[in-house]
LUMKOLTI-158811 format. One record per residue (C-alpha): x, y, z. Coordinates in Angstrom, 3 decimals. Last residue first. Layout:
N
        X        Y        Z
        X        Y        Z
...
//
This chain:
340
        X        Y        Z
  -27.169   17.929  -10.107
  -30.232   15.757   -9.534
  -29.792   12.974   -6.956
  -31.091    9.539   -7.921
  -33.258    7.756   -5.288
  -31.192    5.253   -3.384
  -30.212    1.712   -4.445
  -26.979    2.819   -6.150
  -26.071    4.663   -2.952
  -25.664    1.307   -1.178
  -23.289   -0.260   -3.685
  -21.130    2.840   -4.118
  -20.874    3.376   -0.359
  -19.924   -0.270    0.263
  -17.149   -0.123   -2.327
  -15.903    3.096   -0.745
  -15.735    1.482    2.693
  -13.238   -1.068    1.432
  -12.107   -1.786    5.022
   -8.470   -2.164    3.913
   -8.341    1.383    2.555
   -9.873    2.851    5.717
   -7.498    0.919    7.985
   -4.537    2.306    6.054
   -5.852    5.827    6.508
   -6.417    5.244   10.223
   -2.796    4.139   10.732
   -1.499    7.121    8.762
   -3.812    9.452   10.677
   -2.619    8.001   13.999
    0.954    8.974   13.181
   -0.268   12.375   12.021
   -2.043   13.126   15.265
    0.874   11.973   17.409
    3.253   14.257   15.498
    1.120   17.339   16.044
   -2.047   18.531   14.330
   -3.018   22.193   14.702
   -4.697   22.281   11.286
   -6.751   19.218   12.182
   -6.346   16.311    9.786
   -8.010   15.676    6.435
   -7.931   12.085    5.182
   -8.306   11.406    1.450
   -9.021    7.902    0.157
  -10.120    7.237   -3.400
  -13.003    8.198   -5.639
  -14.394   10.908   -3.379
  -17.603   10.312   -1.420
  -16.352   10.466    2.140
  -13.585   12.957    2.879
  -12.006   11.004    5.694
  -11.267   12.659    9.040
   -7.786   12.484   10.490
   -5.718   11.266   13.396
   -8.308    9.829   15.796
   -6.155   10.056   18.923
   -5.281   13.692   18.244
   -8.983   14.511   18.632
   -8.689   14.019   22.415
  -11.758   12.749   24.282
  -10.433    9.279   25.152
   -7.019   10.780   25.931
   -8.659   13.204   28.381
  -10.168   10.345   30.367
   -6.790    8.615   30.689
   -4.992   11.850   31.545
   -7.547   12.619   34.273
   -7.163    9.140   35.766
   -3.357    9.298   35.685
   -3.432   12.766   37.364
   -5.816   11.762   40.169
   -3.091   10.813   42.633
   -1.107   13.995   41.898
   -4.221   16.141   42.270
   -5.015   14.471   45.588
   -1.594   15.488   46.854
   -2.119   19.079   45.684
   -5.441   19.349   47.548
   -7.845   22.240   46.883
   -5.632   24.287   44.568
   -4.640   21.163   42.636
   -8.257   20.010   42.362
   -9.408   23.383   41.051
   -6.590   23.657   38.485
   -7.053   20.130   37.153
  -10.799   20.631   36.815
  -10.365   23.972   35.030
   -7.878   22.441   32.571
  -10.144   19.448   31.902
  -13.186   21.661   31.390
  -11.331   24.025   29.055
  -10.068   21.210   26.812
  -13.544   19.715   26.490
  -15.134   23.109   25.837
  -12.623   24.002   23.147
  -12.946   20.665   21.363
  -16.751   20.717   21.618
  -16.907   24.235   20.200
  -14.572   23.174   17.417
  -16.792   20.261   16.423
  -20.046   22.198   16.770
  -18.779   25.049   14.611
  -17.577   22.637   11.929
  -20.841   20.681   11.917
  -22.968   23.831   11.849
  -21.055   25.187    8.865
  -20.703   21.937    6.927
  -24.350   20.950    7.151
  -25.507   18.253    9.544
  -25.839   14.507    9.932
  -25.178   12.627   13.188
  -24.183    8.951   13.110
  -24.191    6.916   16.338
  -27.269    8.544   17.894
  -28.756    9.204   21.355
  -25.375    8.966   23.066
  -25.814   11.750   25.592
  -23.192   13.774   23.722
  -25.358   14.025   20.599
  -28.512   14.490   22.644
  -27.245   17.847   23.840
  -27.145   19.117   20.260
  -30.681   17.999   19.490
  -31.515   14.879   17.460
  -33.946   14.413   14.564
  -35.192   11.120   13.164
  -34.196    7.585   14.219
  -32.872    6.292   10.884
  -31.652    2.688   11.050
  -30.366    2.642    7.472
  -30.464   -0.596    5.439
  -32.532    0.774    2.542
  -33.148    4.494    2.535
  -36.887    5.328    2.689
  -36.703    6.941    6.120
  -33.582    8.694    4.916
  -35.481   10.450    2.146
  -38.213   11.582    4.555
  -35.663   13.062    6.951
  -33.887   14.844    4.081
  -37.223   16.446    3.182
  -37.734   17.477    6.807
  -34.288   19.029    6.926
  -34.866   20.878    3.647
  -38.175   22.249    4.932
  -36.343   23.735    7.875
  -36.386   22.538   11.465
  -39.058   21.248   13.831
  -42.385   19.700   12.773
  -41.394   16.113   13.600
  -40.195   16.911   17.120
  -36.582   16.215   18.086
  -35.565   19.818   18.412
  -33.231   22.438   16.955
  -31.931   19.864   14.479
  -29.021   17.504   13.862
  -30.167   14.647   11.619
  -30.040   11.122   13.026
  -28.581    7.680   12.207
  -28.502    4.846   14.742
  -25.711    2.504   13.704
  -26.394   -1.228   13.250
  -23.174   -3.243   13.739
  -21.012   -0.453   15.200
  -17.409   -1.450   14.484
  -16.041    2.082   14.488
  -14.304    1.721   11.114
  -16.557   -0.519    9.004
  -19.968   -0.002   10.594
  -19.492    3.690   11.369
  -18.197    4.318    7.837
  -21.142    2.617    6.143
  -23.615    4.537    8.322
  -21.819    7.815    7.605
  -22.105    7.153    3.876
  -25.834    6.388    4.129
  -26.557    9.399    6.330
  -24.369   11.634    4.213
  -26.464   10.559    1.214
  -29.573   11.849    2.966
  -27.863   15.155    3.710
  -26.901   15.536    0.044
  -30.442   14.736   -1.082
  -31.824   17.431    1.236
  -29.517   20.025   -0.362
  -26.300   21.016    1.361
  -25.184   24.626    1.759
  -21.874   24.517    3.661
  -20.510   21.387    1.989
  -16.950   20.306    2.863
  -16.824   21.687    6.403
  -17.875   19.333    9.159
  -20.357   17.020    7.398
  -20.833   14.411    8.906
  -20.387   13.556   12.595
  -19.602    9.907   13.347
  -19.827    8.743   16.971
  -17.332    7.595   19.597
  -18.477    6.248   22.970
  -21.247    7.069   25.426
  -19.571   10.098   27.016
  -18.762   11.317   23.504
  -15.692   11.113   21.258
  -16.273   12.572   17.779
  -15.078   10.671   14.709
  -15.228   13.184   11.871
  -16.785   12.518    8.467
  -16.016   15.190    5.866
  -18.648   15.177    3.130
  -18.521   14.601   -0.626
  -21.345   16.007   -2.766
  -23.601   14.251   -5.303
  -22.268   10.704   -4.943
  -23.908    8.348   -7.469
  -20.575    6.912   -8.677
  -17.630    7.996   -6.478
  -16.454   11.536   -6.971
  -13.413   12.856   -8.802
   -9.831   12.179   -7.728
   -8.217   15.196   -9.410
  -10.797   17.999   -9.053
  -12.805   16.556   -6.187
   -9.704   15.886   -4.101
   -8.207   19.250   -5.000
  -11.295   21.145   -3.870
  -11.687   19.199   -0.611
   -7.985   19.548    0.234
   -8.072   23.259   -0.660
  -11.051   23.802    1.605
   -9.286   22.063    4.475
   -6.053   24.087    4.176
   -3.341   21.794    5.516
   -3.332   18.868    7.890
   -3.036   16.524    4.940
   -3.299   12.785    4.341
   -3.237   10.615    1.251
   -4.502    7.149    0.451
   -3.864    4.382   -2.090
   -1.386    6.657   -3.860
   -0.659    5.960   -7.512
    2.925    5.414   -8.603
    3.214    1.639   -8.378
   -0.029    1.246  -10.265
   -0.368    4.020  -12.887
   -2.073    7.335  -12.180
   -5.266    8.236  -14.020
   -7.611    7.280  -11.158
   -6.381   10.087   -8.907
   -4.376    9.553   -5.730
   -1.228   10.976   -7.341
   -3.238   14.048   -8.393
   -4.556   14.550   -4.862
   -1.080   14.363   -3.354
    0.380   16.695   -5.989
   -2.438   19.178   -5.520
   -1.967   19.271   -1.740
    1.820   19.622   -2.045
    1.376   22.578   -4.403
    2.485   22.147   -8.011
   -0.667   23.581   -9.582
   -0.601   26.629   -7.345
   -3.030   28.790   -9.309
   -6.030   26.462   -9.528
   -5.689   24.978   -6.048
   -5.002   28.407   -4.551
   -7.990   30.018   -6.278
  -10.374   27.295   -5.100
   -9.100   27.257   -1.520
   -8.732   31.009   -0.891
   -5.569   31.250    1.167
   -5.526   31.501    4.962
   -4.065   28.059    5.706
   -1.355   28.557    3.122
   -1.012   26.367    0.036
    2.500   25.047   -0.572
    4.598   25.091   -3.728
    7.548   23.240   -5.304
    6.228   19.740   -4.700
    8.850   17.004   -4.790
    8.008   13.384   -4.119
   10.042   11.596   -1.433
    9.769    7.836   -0.947
   10.176    6.074    2.384
    9.831    2.273    2.636
   13.562    1.856    1.957
   14.271    3.450    5.360
   17.339    5.609    5.837
   16.611    8.051    8.673
   19.656    9.581   10.366
   17.534   12.300   11.939
   19.503   15.106   10.292
   19.403   13.181    6.991
   15.606   12.886    7.141
   15.297   16.611    7.849
   17.640   17.464    4.968
   15.695   15.124    2.666
   12.395   16.816    3.571
   13.705   20.351    3.131
   15.392   19.602   -0.189
   12.340   17.752   -1.548
    9.858   20.528   -0.742
    6.647   18.564   -0.287
    5.210   15.064   -0.549
    6.424   12.201    1.651
    5.308    8.843    0.237
    5.226    6.091    2.847
    5.500    2.753    1.065
    4.108   -0.550    2.322
    5.927   -3.858    1.747
    7.326   -4.096    5.280
    3.879   -3.713    6.873
    3.195   -0.386    8.611
    2.986    0.215   12.374
    6.763    0.706   12.752
    6.548    3.443   10.064
    3.926    5.531   11.894
    6.493    7.419   13.993
    8.158    8.531   10.759
    4.960   10.168    9.585
    4.416   11.816   12.946
    7.911   13.308   12.927
    7.402   14.528    9.356
    4.160   16.284   10.199
    5.609   17.741   13.392
    8.582   19.276   11.538
    6.923   20.453    8.298
    4.521   21.777    9.304
    3.132   22.781   12.698
    0.241   24.949   11.498
   -0.649   22.442    8.815
    0.383   21.319    5.330
    3.991   21.061    4.069
    4.510   17.334    4.706
    1.447   16.331    2.703
    1.645   12.595    3.404
    0.980    9.861    0.861
    0.245    6.225    1.660
    1.220    3.518   -0.817
   -0.004   -0.001   -0.001
//
């Protein structure tokens, strides 16, 4: 298997990205190849400084990098040799075996990753719009939240397809045998929400093989009322980052209060707090797949560190082996066609 890494993408690139990539090597089979994409001189200098000589590493030069604050569409079109474009192009269907990437990962500009993936990899058959599926830790276990930024104005048919794709992902990657699928809404009642939400609800009720339970409120997400939660890209992204900030703030406040109350108790509780925090830490999940593209693209958090990227490589390999895309194609073929 050939797994590509955008070494130049992310707030902590290239150092943390490269460190995470190298940390993933012991978890890969001996016949896998880790393809490092970015400025060849920088990457080779960093490998030389670390004394790394592994035949499983391949370096592919990309002369440009897309910044986190650049316009995604314009940057992808203008910076044709950016590390994101090169990764997406190598993962496209036109590449030859032995050169083509089976999966690629980036912590860079999310919009650029989505744009490049659709431009070079194309969409799977019957997929109207790809969606980013994030694994969100809750008090009742991990769930799938889709979409968190790829599609900010989804149509009802797009939301319904997210439900099917999220269901397939939850089964294959999270091991949930019959996921409960719900649409995020302002209330659980039938009459709540927009007309588009209610239309998406009706489409999912008719979707074969989906255990659709209706609408779910924000608080119900963390109470474990659903295993797959569907939303638009704006609300999903806001919810995800709000949850990350709140989780981090709660743990910091708890640690501070306990330490001020009883320093010895704080020391005894430290392993417990670290264990709980690890279960609710996005770094553990590595990256979020862009479901619906013809290939495997994982998008990691912009603030990813080495541990994040190591886990992203492992998760990307798991995604390829699970053949989730084959399941998505088969199941969407039985749904009502989506007009462009």
